[in-house]
N, C-alpha and C positions, 0 to 999 in steps of 0.2 A: 744320647751318647754320654757316658760318664766322663768326667774330667779327672786328669791325674792330679794328685795332691802336689802342691807347690813345695819345693825343697827350701828349707831355711839355709841361709849361707852358713857354711861350716858344719851343717848337720845333714845326714842322709835320712830321708823319711821313707820308711817302708810302707808301700801301698796297703799292706795287710795289717798294719799296726792298729791296735785297738785305741779307742778314744782315751782311755785311762793312761795308756803309755804316752800318747801324744801330749796330754796335759802335763804328765810328769816331765817329759822332755822340755816343754816350754818353761816350766818352773825351774828346771835345772839350768836352762840358758839364762833366765833372769838372775838366779843366784850367782852364776859365773860373772854376769855383768856387774852386779853389786860388789862382788869381791874384787874385781879388777878396778872399779871406781874407788873402792876403799883403799886399795893398795896404792893407787895413784895419789890420792889425797894424803896418805901416810908419807909417801916420798916427798910430797910438797911441803910437809911440815905442819899440816893442819889436823893430824890425827886420823885414826881409822874411820871414825864417824864423820869426818869432814865432808863427806858427800852430802850430808844433810844441809850444810851451809851453802852448797852449790844448788841444791834443789829448792831449799826453803829460806835461804838467807840467814840472817841472825838479827839480834836485837837485844836491848837492855831490859832487865826486869827490875822494877822498883818495888822493893819489899818494905811495906809500911808497918811499923810496930808502935802503936800508940798506947800499949799497955805499960804497966810499971815493971814488967819482967824483961830482963835482957834475954835475947835469943841469938841463935846462929843460923845462917842459911848456907846450905850445902847443895850444889848443883852437880848432878851426875857423878857423885863421889869425889868431887874436887875438894880442896882444902876449905873448911868452913870459914865463913866471914861473919863478924859480929853485926848484929842488928840491935843497937842500944835501945833501952827503954825510952819511949816518947821520941823516937827517931826513925830513921830509914836507912836502907843500904841498897846500892845499885850493883847488880851482878850481870854478867853477860850470858846470854842464852844462844845456843845454836838452834836454827829453825827446826821445825818438826816437833815431836813430843819429847819433853825432858822431864826427868824426875827431880823434883825440888824437895829437899828435906828441911824442915824447920826443927832445930835442936834447942834443948833447954840450956841453961847456963853451964851445966855440967857435961854438955855434949851428948846427953841421952836424947833419943828421938821424941819429939813432941807431936809433930804432925807431918804427913807426907802428901805431896801433890803431884799429879801428872798434868803438866801444862803444855799447851801447844801454841806456837806462834808461826806465822808465815811472813818472814821478813818484816817484822814490826816490833815496836816497843810494847811492853805489857806491865800491868800492875798486879801485885799480890798483896792484899790487905790481910794481915794475920792477927789483927787486934780486935776486929768485930766491934769497935767502939767509935767508928767514924763513918760519916757519909761523905761522898766526894762528888763534885760536879766536874764534868769534862766539857769544856767550852772551846769552840772553834774560834781562834783569834787570827786566822789567816788574813782577813781583811785589814787588820791592824798593821801588818807588815807590808801591805800593798798601799798604804797611805789612804785607805778608805775608812769611813766612819759608818759602819753598818751595825754597830752594837754587838752584843754577844749572841752567839748561836750555840745552843747546847747540843752536843753530840750524844751525851748520856748522863743520867743522874744515877749514881751508884749508892744504894742504901747500905747499911752496916752489915747486911748478910752477904753482900757480894764479895767473894774472896778473890776471884781472878777475872781480869778483863784485858783483852788484847785491843790496842788502840788503832791498829791498821795504819800506823805512821811512825816515822822516826823523829819527826819534829815535835817533841813533847817537852813541855815545861812542867816539871814536877813540883809538888808542894815544897815550899821553902827553898826553891832553887831560883837563881836569877834569870830574868828574861834575857835572851841573847840579843846582841845588837842586830844581827841579820840571820836569816835562815836559808836553807837550800830547798827551793820549791820542789825539786825532783824527789825529795825524800818524804813527800806526803803533806797533808794539811798541817797547819801549826795548831796544836792542841794544848790547852792550859788545864792542868788538873789541880783543883783546889779543895782543901778540907773545909767542910761547912757543917753547921749544926743540922742534924737530921730534920728538925721541925721546920726548917726553911723550905723543904720540899713541898710542904702543904700550901705555900704561897709563892708560885713561880714569879710573879711580878716583883715581890720583895726580894726574892733570891737574886733576880737579875740586877736590881738596883744595888744590892749589897755587893755583888761581885764586880760591878762597874766601879764602885768606890775602891774596892780592893785592887782592881786592875790599875786605877789611877795612882794609887799608893805605890804599887810595885814598879810602875813605869817611872815615877818620880825618884824612887830609890835607885833605879838603874841609871837615871840621868845624873844623880849625884856621884855615883861610883865612877862614871866616865869623866 
């Protein structure tokens, strides 16, 4: 015995309706849901695409520019922000996929990226002149001495990397006095000479020295 098709709430389903029409009806219902969600977030003051922040969270994007050319970073058509030569800029991203444009000093387009985050901080290296080590220093904030644990070694060709955490200590930024464990592991991103990747033991020793220096500097600031 055949079964009657179930009716979706708010929609009447014709038993003789073709599969194509049912798919179209489902897509239409999904579009209506997205439109309603977008309207709600608009009224809440977070913009029409604010539903992305509900679904995928948000995070900061660290744009690293170690070249000798000044650039600008523009996210989703927002006002461009400067990324000085031999420097960096932090901008906010809504979760999901975002268009990030890197502009020349005269505001002409230099390069465009489609980047995706899921409630996480991320790195965009636009200089291609630096390698970076991502070390997990969570144990340091727990009062444990477990040494450095590398999450990732990023060579100079790596442009984008999502860190899957909000507790990120960026290059040239101070170590915080405390962190919120609910925001993910505590990761330290440091610029290193690419040749150090060939000797992991030396890399670890070098970063331990740098870590001690950074912690001493933080202690002096306090």
